[in-house]
C-alpha positions as CSV (number, residue, x, y, z in Angstrom):
1,M,0.3,-0.2,0.1
2,N,1.4,2.8,-0.9
3,I,-0.3,4.8,1.5
4,A,-2.8,5.5,-0.9
5,C,-2.8,4.9,-4.8
6,P,-6.3,2.8,-4.5
7,G,-8.2,4.0,-7.3
8,F,-11.1,3.4,-5.7
9,D,-14.9,5.9,-6.0
10,L,-14.3,7.5,-1.9
11,A,-18.1,8.2,-1.9
12,N,-19.0,5.4,-2.2
13,L,-16.4,4.0,0.3
14,K,-18.0,6.3,2.1
15,S,-20.8,5.1,2.8
16,L,-20.0,1.6,2.7
17,V,-17.9,2.5,5.6
18,F,-21.2,4.2,7.0
19,K,-23.0,0.7,7.0
20,N,-20.8,-1.5,8.4
21,H,-19.8,0.1,11.3
22,I,-21.9,-1.6,13.6
23,N,-20.3,-4.6,12.0
24,E,-16.7,-3.7,12.1
25,Q,-16.9,-2.4,16.0
26,I,-18.5,-6.3,16.7
27,I,-15.9,-7.8,15.3
28,L,-13.2,-6.2,17.0
29,S,-14.5,-6.9,20.2
30,M,-14.3,-10.3,19.6
31,N,-11.1,-10.1,18.3
32,M,-9.5,-8.4,21.5
33,L,-11.3,-11.0,23.3
34,N,-9.8,-13.8,21.3
35,R,-6.3,-12.8,21.6
36,S,-6.4,-11.5,25.4
37,G,-3.4,-12.6,27.8
38,F,0.1,-14.5,27.2
39,K,-1.9,-17.3,24.2
40,G,-3.5,-13.7,23.1
41,K,0.2,-12.1,23.1
42,A,2.0,-14.8,21.2
43,F,-0.9,-14.7,18.5
44,K,-0.5,-11.3,18.2
45,M,3.6,-11.6,18.0
46,R,3.1,-14.8,15.1
47,E,0.5,-12.4,13.2
48,D,3.0,-9.8,13.3
49,A,6.4,-11.6,11.8
50,I,3.3,-13.0,9.2
51,L,2.4,-10.0,7.9
52,D,6.1,-8.7,7.8
53,A,7.0,-11.8,5.3
54,T,3.8,-10.7,3.8
55,T,4.7,-7.5,3.2
56,R,8.5,-8.4,1.8
57,T,7.3,-11.1,-1.1
58,L,4.9,-9.2,-2.4
59,A,7.0,-5.8,-3.1
60,A,9.4,-8.8,-4.6
61,K,7.6,-11.1,-6.4
62,G,3.3,-9.1,-6.0
63,F,0.4,-10.3,-5.6
64,D,-0.4,-12.8,-8.2
65,L,2.6,-15.1,-7.5
66,M,3.1,-15.0,-3.6
67,T,1.7,-18.2,-2.3
68,M,0.4,-19.5,0.8
69,D,3.0,-21.4,0.7
70,D,5.9,-18.8,0.5
71,I,4.5,-17.2,3.8
72,A,4.8,-20.1,5.9
73,A,8.2,-21.2,5.1
74,E,9.6,-17.2,5.5
75,V,8.0,-17.3,9.3
76,G,8.8,-20.7,9.9
77,I,5.8,-22.0,10.3
78,S,3.2,-24.5,9.0
79,K,0.6,-23.4,6.1
80,P,-2.5,-25.3,8.6
81,S,-0.7,-22.8,11.7
82,L,-1.3,-20.0,9.1
83,Y,-5.0,-20.2,8.4
84,K,-5.6,-20.4,11.7
85,H,-4.6,-16.0,11.5
86,F,-6.0,-15.7,7.9
87,K,-8.3,-18.0,6.2
88,S,-7.2,-16.7,2.2
89,K,-4.9,-15.0,0.4
90,E,-6.3,-11.9,0.2
91,D,-7.5,-11.7,3.6
92,L,-3.8,-11.7,4.2
93,V,-2.7,-8.9,2.3
94,A,-5.8,-7.3,2.8
95,E,-4.8,-7.4,6.7
96,A,-1.2,-6.6,5.2
97,M,-2.2,-3.4,3.5
98,T,-4.1,-2.3,6.2
99,R,-1.5,-2.0,8.5
100,L,0.1,0.0,6.3
101,L,-2.5,2.7,6.4
102,D,-2.0,2.2,10.3
103,G,1.0,3.1,10.2
104,A,0.7,5.7,7.7
105,L,-2.0,7.4,10.3
106,V,-0.1,7.0,13.2
107,Q,3.4,8.3,11.7
108,L,0.9,11.0,11.3
109,E,-0.8,11.9,14.2
110,A,3.7,11.5,15.6
111,I,4.0,14.9,14.0
112,P,4.3,17.9,15.9
113,A,0.7,19.8,16.4
114,T,3.6,22.9,15.5
115,A,4.0,21.7,12.2
116,T,3.2,23.7,8.8
117,P,0.8,22.2,7.1
118,I,3.2,21.5,4.4
119,A,5.4,20.0,7.1
120,R,3.0,17.5,7.9
121,L,2.7,16.6,3.9
122,K,6.4,16.6,3.7
123,S,7.0,14.6,7.2
124,L,4.5,12.1,5.7
125,L,6.1,11.2,1.9
126,E,8.8,11.2,4.1
127,W,8.5,8.6,5.9
128,A,6.1,7.1,3.1
129,L,9.6,6.7,0.4
130,R,11.7,5.7,3.6
131,V,9.1,2.6,3.8
132,R,9.5,1.9,0.8
133,L,12.8,1.7,0.6
134,N,13.2,-0.3,2.9
135,G,11.0,-3.0,0.9
136,G,7.9,-2.6,2.8
137,L,5.8,-0.7,1.2
138,P,3.9,-2.6,-1.9
139,F,2.1,-0.5,-4.5
140,L,-0.4,-3.4,-5.4
141,P,-3.6,-1.1,-5.4
142,S,-2.4,0.8,-8.3
143,T,-1.3,-1.9,-10.5
144,S,-3.6,-4.8,-10.5
145,P,-7.1,-4.6,-10.9
146,H,-8.4,-7.9,-9.4
147,V,-6.5,-7.2,-5.6
148,R,-8.5,-3.3,-6.6
149,T,-11.8,-5.2,-6.1
150,M,-10.5,-7.1,-2.9
151,L,-9.4,-4.0,-1.0
152,T,-12.4,-2.6,-1.9
153,R,-15.1,-5.1,-0.2
154,N,-12.7,-5.5,2.8
155,L,-14.0,-3.4,5.7
156,R,-11.0,-2.5,7.7
157,Y,-8.9,-1.0,4.9
158,V,-12.0,1.4,3.1
159,T,-12.0,2.6,6.9
160,R,-8.1,3.6,7.2
161,V,-8.3,4.7,2.9
162,V,-11.3,6.7,4.1
163,K,-9.8,8.1,7.4
164,L,-6.5,8.8,6.1
165,H,-7.6,10.9,2.8
166,Q,-9.9,12.6,5.0
167,R,-7.2,14.1,7.5
168,L,-5.0,14.7,4.0
169,K,-7.2,16.8,3.0
170,K,-7.9,19.0,6.2
171,I,-4.3,19.6,5.7
172,V,-4.2,20.5,2.2
173,N,-7.2,23.3,2.5
174,Q,-4.8,24.2,5.8
175,A,-1.9,24.8,3.6
176,K,-4.3,26.6,1.7
177,E,-5.2,28.8,3.4
178,K,-1.9,29.9,4.6
179,G,-0.6,30.2,0.9
180,E,1.7,27.2,1.0
181,L,-0.5,25.3,-1.5
182,N,-1.7,26.7,-4.7
183,T,-4.8,27.9,-4.1
184,G,-6.3,27.0,-8.0
185,L,-5.4,23.8,-7.8
186,P,-9.2,21.6,-6.9
187,D,-7.9,19.8,-3.8
188,D,-8.2,16.1,-5.4
189,V,-5.4,17.1,-8.1
190,I,-3.0,18.0,-5.1
191,L,-4.1,15.1,-2.6
192,F,-4.0,11.9,-6.0
193,S,-0.8,13.9,-7.2
194,F,1.0,12.9,-3.1
195,Y,-0.7,9.9,-3.3
196,A,1.1,8.9,-6.3
197,R,4.4,9.9,-5.0
198,T,4.4,7.1,-2.3
199,C,3.8,4.7,-5.0
200,D,6.1,6.1,-7.7
201,P,9.0,3.6,-9.9
202,S,11.6,6.6,-9.8
203,V,12.2,5.4,-6.7
204,E,13.1,2.0,-6.7
205,Y,15.1,3.3,-10.0
206,L,17.4,5.6,-8.4
207,Q,17.7,2.9,-5.4
208,L,18.7,0.4,-8.4
209,Y,20.7,2.3,-10.8
210,S,22.2,5.7,-9.5
211,K,24.3,6.7,-7.0
212,L,22.7,8.4,-4.4
213,D,21.9,6.4,-0.9
214,E,18.5,6.4,0.6
215,E,19.5,9.8,2.4
216,T,19.8,11.9,-1.3
217,I,16.9,10.2,-2.7
218,V,14.4,10.8,-0.3
219,K,16.2,14.5,-0.4
220,H,15.4,14.5,-3.6
221,M,12.0,13.1,-4.5
222,L,10.5,15.5,-1.9
223,Q,11.9,18.4,-3.9
224,V,10.8,17.4,-7.1
225,C,7.0,16.4,-5.3
226,F,6.8,20.2,-3.3
227,E,9.5,22.6,-5.8
228,G,9.2,20.9,-9.3
229,M,12.0,20.9,-10.7
230,K,13.0,24.7,-10.7
């Protein structure tokens, strides 16, 4: 997940989130009950390891080539044990992408309240670029119609997409009010251009073929995004 690059109809997603909000709360409550105590902590640690392996494998192989056998082998567990955590490859990938969005939301909340709106956008993009450079941000929704359709049906993922989009839209409006962004550009043009930077293949090309280190790549990608090629 890139942090977005969804290609979704956000109006329809908001409606879906509203209609299914109670169902998600019920599911979350049941999960909390099932994972309480020592066994629950061990279960969560294994699940985190599974999601870490999934993210790495998705970045390396993509959704179509990734198998449940790949993930079980990398984590060092049996396939039946893997299925105790996730019923299908689709569920596993959706949860991995949801976790990435949660990471983006946590990162956004951690930015100091004193930061300017444009500084908040830069900070979030910097985080996303660093995650990308370390193989932790596969840009599946932007490249696979099947994955995009699958994620649209996943309430947890959809909820995070809408939540992140709304928060970033608010920041964009604040940046416009302060004269930090072009008021002549529609919000969606700014937002989806921002999302596109999180899944820009230039990052991988620079990492593979240039002599630039990670810090320099991040610095110049931020410069191109917010200042252009002046």
